DONUBA-676055 format. One line per 10 residues: number of its first residue (from 1); their letters; for each residue z, x, y of C-alpha. Coordinates in nm, 4 decimals, always signed. Example, Ala and Ser with C-alpha at 12.3 -4.5 7.8 and 13.67 -1.06 7.14 Angstrom:
BEGIN
1 = AS = +0.7800:+1.2300:-0.4500  +0.7140:+1.3670:-0.1060
// end
This chain:
BEGIN
1 = MTPEEFLAQF = +11.4300:+5.2763:+11.6442  +11.0793:+5.3631:+11.7578  +10.7626:+5.2681:+11.5654  +10.7213:+5.6344:+11.4710  +11.0767:+5.6528:+11.3313  +11.0293:+5.3245:+11.1445  +10.7083:+5.4412:+10.9808  +10.8631:+5.7769:+10.8877  +11.0998:+5.5933:+10.6500  +10.8134:+5.5354:+10.4087
11 = PGHAEFSRKS = +10.7119:+5.8331:+10.1934  +10.3370:+5.8797:+10.1861  +10.2791:+5.6430:+10.4776  +9.9841:+5.8596:+10.5831  +9.7975:+5.7209:+10.2811  +9.8705:+5.3560:+10.3626  +9.5764:+5.1294:+10.4339  +9.5167:+4.9881:+10.7796  +9.6240:+4.6447:+10.6589  +9.9495:+4.7834:+10.5188
21 = RILLFAYYLR = +10.0284:+4.9511:+10.8499  +9.9631:+4.6281:+11.0341  +10.2144:+4.4468:+10.8128  +10.4685:+4.7245:+10.8577  +10.4401:+4.7112:+11.2354  +10.4552:+4.3303:+11.2297  +10.7794:+4.3638:+11.0325  +10.9036:+4.6262:+11.2796  +10.8401:+4.3893:+11.5714  +11.0253:+4.1116:+11.3904
31 = KHRGSTQFAA = +11.3294:+4.3097:+11.2749  +11.3709:+4.5715:+11.5468  +11.2252:+4.4038:+11.8533  +11.3201:+4.0445:+11.7758  +10.9569:+3.9328:+11.8183  +10.8757:+3.6765:+11.5490  +10.5297:+3.6305:+11.7029  +10.2892:+3.9000:+11.8116  +9.9359:+3.9593:+11.9315  +9.6884:+4.2390:+11.8755
41 = VDLRECFEAA = +9.8074:+4.4131:+12.1917  +10.1619:+4.4393:+12.0489  +10.0347:+4.6054:+11.7324  +9.8140:+4.8340:+11.9381  +10.1235:+4.9573:+12.1226  +10.2972:+5.0244:+11.7895  +10.0051:+5.2280:+11.6581  +9.9929:+5.4313:+11.9778  +10.3701:+5.4865:+11.9847  +10.3554:+5.6081:+11.6238
51 = LIRVPTDLNA = +10.0732:+5.8482:+11.7199  +9.8315:+5.6762:+11.4824  +9.4723:+5.5835:+11.5606  +9.4378:+5.2146:+11.6399  +9.1936:+5.0390:+11.4042  +8.8751:+4.9585:+11.5912  +8.8500:+4.6298:+11.4003  +9.2114:+4.5274:+11.4588  +9.1272:+4.1657:+11.5472  +8.9110:+4.1274:+11.2363
61 = LLQSLSKGRN = +9.1881:+4.2715:+11.0186  +9.4385:+4.0258:+11.1633  +9.2062:+3.7352:+11.0881  +9.1574:+3.8615:+10.7326  +9.5307:+3.8933:+10.6744  +9.5896:+3.5357:+10.7891  +9.3430:+3.3722:+10.5466  +9.4409:+3.2084:+10.2185  +9.7333:+3.0052:+10.0899  +9.9613:+3.3043:+10.0335
71 = SPLIRVRSNA = +9.8428:+3.5152:+10.3246  +10.0906:+3.7720:+10.4644  +10.0182:+3.6568:+10.8196  +9.9908:+3.3118:+10.9698  +9.8309:+3.2073:+11.2939  +10.0459:+3.0363:+11.5519  +9.8761:+2.7023:+11.6167  +9.9568:+2.6939:+11.9869  +9.7685:+3.0189:+12.0398  +9.4892:+3.1296:+11.8085
81 = STYALSVYGV = +9.5312:+3.4932:+11.9056  +9.9026:+3.4995:+11.8184  +10.0294:+3.5727:+11.4685  +10.3533:+3.5791:+11.2705  +10.4609:+3.7202:+10.9375  +10.4665:+3.4632:+10.6597  +10.7364:+3.4565:+10.3937  +10.4903:+3.6409:+10.1706  +10.4351:+3.9095:+10.4337  +10.8070:+3.9641:+10.4799
91 = SEVETILPVP = +10.8545:+3.9884:+10.1024  +10.5643:+4.2322:+10.0697  +10.7176:+4.4712:+10.3215  +11.0737:+4.4400:+10.1984  +10.9750:+4.5295:+9.8434  +10.8798:+4.8795:+9.9645  +11.1569:+4.9275:+10.2213  +11.3567:+5.2410:+10.1347  +11.7090:+5.1710:+10.0154  +11.9430:+5.3136:+10.2798
101 = ATDSQQLSSF = +12.1797:+5.5801:+10.1555  +12.5433:+5.4807:+10.1441  +12.7836:+5.6430:+10.3864  +12.9324:+5.8479:+10.1042  +12.5892:+5.9699:+9.9936  +12.4955:+6.0700:+10.3478  +12.8282:+6.2430:+10.3979  +12.8013:+6.4248:+10.0675  +12.4526:+6.5469:+10.1533  +12.5655:+6.6716:+10.4932
111 = LSAAVPHLKR = +12.8801:+6.8404:+10.3668  +12.7018:+7.0181:+10.0845  +12.4928:+7.2008:+10.3433  +12.7346:+7.2230:+10.6357  +13.0703:+7.3130:+10.4840  +12.9695:+7.6527:+10.3381  +12.8266:+7.7436:+10.6784  +13.1376:+7.6245:+10.8614  +13.3582:+7.8284:+10.6290  +13.1707:+8.1372:+10.7443
121 = VIARIADKQR = +13.2309:+8.0261:+11.1035  +13.6050:+7.9987:+11.0345  +13.6073:+8.3489:+10.8856  +13.5047:+8.4884:+11.2250  +13.8442:+8.3865:+11.3693  +14.1001:+8.6664:+11.3457  +14.4170:+8.4599:+11.3872  +14.5236:+8.3078:+11.0534  +14.7015:+8.0087:+11.2062  +14.3933:+7.9137:+11.4052
131 = QEFLAEAISC = +14.1826:+7.9638:+11.0944  +14.3986:+7.7172:+10.9036  +14.4020:+7.4700:+11.1913  +14.0230:+7.4784:+11.2211  +13.9869:+7.4458:+10.8443  +14.1960:+7.1302:+10.8639  +13.9786:+7.0074:+11.1519  +13.6648:+7.0598:+10.9450  +13.8223:+6.8841:+10.6465  +13.8284:+6.5702:+10.8625
141 = LGVGARRATV = +13.4517:+6.5601:+10.8162  +13.5175:+6.4909:+10.4507  +13.6337:+6.1418:+10.5423  +13.3826:+6.0958:+10.8245  +13.6406:+6.1552:+11.0995  +13.4051:+6.3379:+11.3347  +13.6070:+6.2580:+11.6460  +13.9170:+6.4162:+11.4939  +13.7148:+6.7280:+11.4123  +13.5957:+6.7547:+11.7727
151 = IMTWVVAFDH = +13.9421:+6.7062:+11.9214  +14.1111:+6.9555:+11.6881  +13.8384:+7.2160:+11.7377  +13.8859:+7.1924:+12.1133  +14.2602:+7.2498:+12.0655  +14.1890:+7.5713:+11.8729  +13.9503:+7.7095:+12.1360  +14.1623:+7.6136:+12.4354  +14.4815:+7.7473:+12.2796  +14.3043:+8.0765:+12.2125
161 = LQEYVITHHL = +14.1766:+8.1000:+12.5704  +14.5211:+8.0395:+12.7137  +14.6678:+8.3148:+12.4988  +14.3823:+8.5437:+12.6006  +14.4688:+8.4869:+12.9684  +14.8399:+8.5497:+12.9107  +14.7708:+8.8667:+12.7137  +14.4953:+9.0267:+12.9221  +14.4433:+8.8592:+13.2592  +14.7646:+8.6993:+13.3819
171 = PAFNAALQKR = +14.7786:+8.8848:+13.7208  +14.4163:+8.7940:+13.7954  +14.4776:+8.4321:+13.6940  +14.7823:+8.4015:+13.9214  +14.5951:+8.5664:+14.2077  +14.3151:+8.3101:+14.1694  +14.5740:+8.0309:+14.1696  +14.7166:+8.1502:+14.5021  +14.3726:+8.1272:+14.6640  +14.3380:+7.7572:+14.5891
181 = SDRLSKLVIA = +14.3904:+7.4963:+14.8577  +14.5649:+7.2409:+14.6351  +14.9157:+7.2175:+14.4866  +14.8301:+7.4827:+14.2277  +14.8429:+7.7513:+14.4957  +15.2233:+7.7432:+14.4728  +15.2258:+7.7744:+14.0945  +15.2938:+8.1048:+13.9184  +15.2242:+8.1306:+13.5458  +15.4862:+8.3293:+13.3563
191 = NRDDFAEIRE = +15.4427:+8.1961:+13.0031  +15.2333:+7.9561:+12.7969  +15.4491:+7.6556:+12.8823  +15.3575:+7.6889:+13.2509  +14.9971:+7.5971:+13.1723  +15.1172:+7.2392:+13.1199  +15.1117:+7.2019:+13.4989  +14.7359:+7.2616:+13.5066  +14.4689:+7.0204:+13.3874  +14.2172:+7.1606:+13.1417
201 = SQFIEVCRSA = +13.9304:+7.1320:+13.3900  +14.1373:+7.3157:+13.6521  +14.2274:+7.5879:+13.4045  +13.8563:+7.6457:+13.3439  +13.7906:+7.6591:+13.7209  +14.0640:+7.9182:+13.7733  +13.9417:+8.1310:+13.4832  +13.5978:+8.1373:+13.6398  +13.7206:+8.2162:+13.9917  +13.9304:+8.5012:+13.8471
211 = NIITNDIRKL = +13.6215:+8.6346:+13.6636  +13.7997:+8.5938:+13.3313  +13.5007:+8.4018:+13.1980  +13.1361:+8.4064:+13.3037  +12.9646:+8.1163:+13.4733  +12.7715:+8.0436:+13.1532  +13.0967:+8.0136:+12.9585  +13.2371:+7.7878:+13.2320  +12.9348:+7.5580:+13.1949  +12.9748:+7.5536:+12.8182
221 = LDEKLGFRNS = +13.3473:+7.4738:+12.8434  +13.2827:+7.1958:+13.0957  +13.0228:+7.0454:+12.8642  +13.2456:+7.0655:+12.5570  +13.5431:+6.9261:+12.7477  +13.3343:+6.6272:+12.8522  +13.2323:+6.5672:+12.4922  +13.5923:+6.6066:+12.3751  +13.7008:+6.3486:+12.6334  +13.4381:+6.1046:+12.5065
231 = CAHPSSIQIG = +13.5666:+6.1517:+12.1525  +13.9303:+6.1150:+12.2550  +13.8866:+5.7622:+12.3935  +13.7322:+5.4473:+12.2459  +13.3648:+5.4436:+12.3364  +13.0270:+5.3318:+12.2043  +12.8751:+5.6799:+12.1776  +12.7312:+5.7797:+11.8424  +12.8502:+6.1183:+11.7170  +12.6039:+6.2922:+11.4868
241 = DSKVVSFIED = +12.6968:+6.5491:+11.2256  +12.4760:+6.8153:+11.3842  +12.6489:+6.7585:+11.7190  +12.9882:+6.8266:+11.5617  +12.8655:+7.1408:+11.3861  +12.7140:+7.2674:+11.7122  +13.0417:+7.1929:+11.8922  +13.2362:+7.4063:+11.6422  +12.9872:+7.6927:+11.6483  +12.9646:+7.7080:+12.0266
251 = LVDNVVVRHQ = +13.3398:+7.7190:+12.0813  +13.4147:+7.9642:+11.8014  +13.1363:+8.2083:+11.8926  +13.1540:+8.1868:+12.2722  +13.5278:+8.1400:+12.3280  +13.7349:+8.2511:+12.0297  +13.5260:+8.5410:+11.8991  +13.3935:+8.6569:+12.2352  +13.7380:+8.6779:+12.3987  +13.9338:+8.8836:+12.1508
261 = I = +14.3126:+8.8947:+12.1933
// end
């Protein structure tokens, strides 16, 4: 979390006093940077990173905040120019910290806005079975299963593209296969089951070389396949709701709807 993001948590922070902002940034350094001690230069960096004017009397403000029995700041004895939050300073900040929304609250807020839109996206798919499959994929969002939504949405789009090739471009696809210099050059596709011999990335390459899809669609499919792969294996990546919605929209509009069967 950046200083700007931290400050944005507080409604009306633009009206906070300079002293209040100093305490907030001192708390930010303690909780998000692991710095229990800080100097004026550290706070200056926080102000600048948050795009806020640095107080010209920053050193005087720090001295003022460290005076008194219950002062919010204390001076570190080993270095007069180094400060730390006191127990009173920590308490002062934590009393105004926003209460984080629960996972269910966040999910409810997202779904209330996203699901009606995604239902309209589903309606653009002509095939009823794919509609139902994608609806089930989107329902996974209801329990926070974003990875499942991504994987199932990819299945819908890729299944559609394979059927599109079989229905409209099979001779061109096979001709492009024969021009390859790998083992696929000996493969002839006769039905959907034969696609099992081709990796998804190779299928995309052949579609492009056969001019079945444009280069822009190839780039989009490569990008979405990479994201699908990240979701299909344990990893540390964070998957945001907006990313999942964009994933669905891009594949439905640019693959399923664009390449009508």
